[in-house]
Phi, psi and omega in degrees: 000007181300328185300327185290342176263013179076026181240140172237150178232101179223082185080323171213162184277132176227157174235149174251119183311311184289335177288312185298318176301316181303319183293320185291314178298326177298319179295317182292321176300322182292323181291319179302318180294325181290311179308311181289331172292333184280325180291310178308309179299342175259029171061033177272128183276142181238125174245116182284116186164187178241123176272141182231140173282139185273350187091345170268148181299138178062029178235141174230143181244133177280113191304321180288306180276338176087359176304130172263132174249156178234149183209154170296320178226152179230125176268130176262106176224065188273357176076203192223165178229157174299144177268127178249121186280160182300142181083001172251122184258115180262128175246005185054014173237308176249344174236110188221164174264181183294337174289311173293336174294326182293344173286332175054054178300334182198157173248105192288145180299311184233115177230128182273134178244109177280113187105142177227041177281194181292340179283314173302316182289329179297308185291328174297324174302315178292313181301316182293323173305327185270000182104002176276156168266141182227132174247126170272146174234115198230124179287334178271161184303335181235148170287147186062047190291341180265359172286157167299142191293327171294321179302311178308313187291321181292320181295322181288325174296314190277318191249359185227317187308312185267015188241161174296056182237135167230178182204152163248124183249151175072028176228147167264139169280084184295333179211120178240123180246128173297159174250189169240127184303126176083351182243310185224133187275156176290135175254132179231124184258120182254143176235146177298133188297329178272306180280345176068018180262148184301130180245334188195152162238123174259142173246115182227163183287335186195153175227139179242135177255121184227062179256028181100187177234162175225165182295140185267057186249001182288147181051039175265351184090013178302317178301323181296326182272002175076025184273125177288131175229160174220109181054043181083345177282135175276134185274139186217167187264195190289340186252015177070019179274131188293151181268138182236148173276000000 
């Protein structure tokens, strides 16, 4: 079954980039399909679109079609999107978020990963397995700063130490400029996290932005409905009802 994962064994082990990416898409589609099937079985109507509050009570508008739906109660569950820091330009080709990285459009020889949390660590495992060199860029003094320190030590021993991975800590990627595959490198300007002075500029084949995720609540009409938010998070009471101003 290795071919289903994009891996072939014919004298030596090889991988097919498109096959690996296709397997990832297939898994995601399978989960999505199973969830939709469960909802349909429960007589839930599914509308493909993006819902926006109209500002009127009990109303949601489909942003693409303009159709307005009414309901007794409305649940806000928009999920999250990757956070892209200021100064970072994302083209989802040479500079990409974790969402773009799942497409695996290429396997860069050298990829910088901005952020060293669990998302960045997982992708460094994938990239090094496929033959890439990886450089972490971390704003805090230690890599994997949010990990329990014992877990971080084990992760460094198992997933970093014996692999082509290095890292820069206590620096910000203040400016990231996309490149052109095979022609122009991605440039990453780094500044000291304390002094804010320029310390180094890296030129790499690709850069992945793994600096966390934020609520996907922008442009949902929350302000028009008077719903209170803080940095994108919806304020609620003890019964999970939204707070309004």
